[in-house]
N, C-alpha and C positions, 0 to 999 in steps of 0.2 A: 773764469766766470765768477761774478760776484754774487754774494747772497743778498737777499732782500733784508731791509732793517727788521728787527724783531717786532716792532709794533705793526708793520705791514703783514708779517706772517700771521700774527694774531687776528688781524682784521679778516684775512683770507680764510682762516680756520673758522671764525665765527660765521662768516658768510656761507661757508660750506655746511655748517651745522644748521643754519636757518633754512637753507634750501632743502636739506634732508627732512627737516621737521615739516616744512610747508608742503612737501609732496606726499605726505602721509606714510612715509617709511616707518615700518614697525617690525621688530623681530617676530618671527613666526610663533615661537613659544610652543607649548605642548597643546595638542589637540584634546578637547574634552573627551573623556571615555564614555560618558553616558551612564556611569554607575555612581551612586552615592557612597557605597561601601563594598569592599571586596575582601574575601577571606582567601589567603594564599597559603597553601600547604604543599609539602613534598613528601614522597614516600621514603626518600633517603636524603642525605645531606646535599643541598643544592645551592650553588652560588647564584644561579639564575633567579631562584625564589628570593634570595637576599637582595639582589639587585632590583627586582620588581618592587619589593617593599620599600627600598630606599628611594626609588624613583617616584613612587606614589606619595611619599611623605609630604612633598611640597605642593600637592595638587588638591583639587576638590574631592577626589575619591579617597575615602578613609579606609585604611587597612585595619580590619577588626581581628580580634583574638579567637573567636569561635565561628564555626560555619553557620550557626543559627542566627548570628547577628548580621551576617553579610547578605547583600542583595544578590551576590553570585559567589561561587566557589571555584577558584582557579587551583588546579592540582597539577604539580610538576610530577609526572610519573617516573621518568628516568632522566638522568643527565650523565653522559659518559664522555670522557676525554681519551683520545687516542693519538699516538705518535708513531708514524710508520716511515720507513725509508722510502724516499721518493726518487732520488737520483743517485747513481753511483758513478764515480769517475772511472777512467780507463784503467787505473791502477787498483781498482776494487775498493776504494775508500768512499765513505758516505759524503755526498756533496750537499744534498737537500733532504730535509724531512718534511712530511706533510702532517700538520696538526689538524685534528678533527674534533669538533664539539657537536654532540648529538643530544637534543633535548626533546622529550616527548611530554605532552601536556594535554589537558582537557579542561573544559569549563562547564559547570553545572549551575542551574538555577534551583533554588529551594522549591520543593513540591513538583518539580518537573522530572519525569522518569528519564527521558533521553537527554544526553548532554547537548548543550547549545553549541559547543565546539567539541566534536568527537575527538578521540585520541589522535593527535596531530604531531608530526615530527618536523623539527627544524634541524638542518644539518649545515654547519659552517666549516669551511676549510681554509687553511692558510699554509703557505710554504715558507720555510725558514732554512737558510743556508747553514751549514755546519763548518766550524773551524776548529781544528785540533789545537791551534795555538791560543784560542780564547774560549775554552769550554764554559767558564763561569759567566762570561758576558752573553754567550749564546743561550745559556740556561735562563738568564734574566730576560732575554728577548722573547724566549718561548713563553715565559710567564706573562709578560706584557701582552703578547698576542692572544693568549687564552683569556686574559682579563677583558681585552677588547671584544673577543667573540662572545663572552658572557653578557657584556653590556649590549651588544648588537642583538643577541637572542632575546634578551628581556625587552628591548625596544620593539622587535618584531611581534612578540606575543602581545604587548600592550596595544600596538596598532591593529592587530587582528581582532582583539576584543572590542576596540572602538568601532571597527567596521561592522562587526556582528551586532553590536548594540544599536547602531544607527539603522541597520536594515530591519531590526525587529520592531 
């Protein structure tokens, strides 16, 4: 099977780009949160709080340094990571571990007694196989999975805030 000439491939590529542009194709992007400023705090060290601040850096919502400056106050109450044995082989060796990330948070508005989002829990779980021949690689895989779970938890929290703000 022969290839098309290079100039013909370029023409086809440009035609495909024009078709996509003409149909109104656009990347979804981030949904607006409905807040102009947000104060993010955590009771203990929290990777989720760090990820939320990082995510909001490029959006219309400003992350402020004090609660009095913010239109709302997002508080990460707890963030825990767990690793438990999930599956054991017939010979009694570990085959799989279950990784679990649990995040508790709430959101308050200044001057409002009751939280807009009461204490809420997000729980994410992942399974990771274990190999005695590659413990360092499996440790790195666990760290990558935890990082992905942190990012997913931050996204879920931001989506829930956006939903609450639209409903209010």
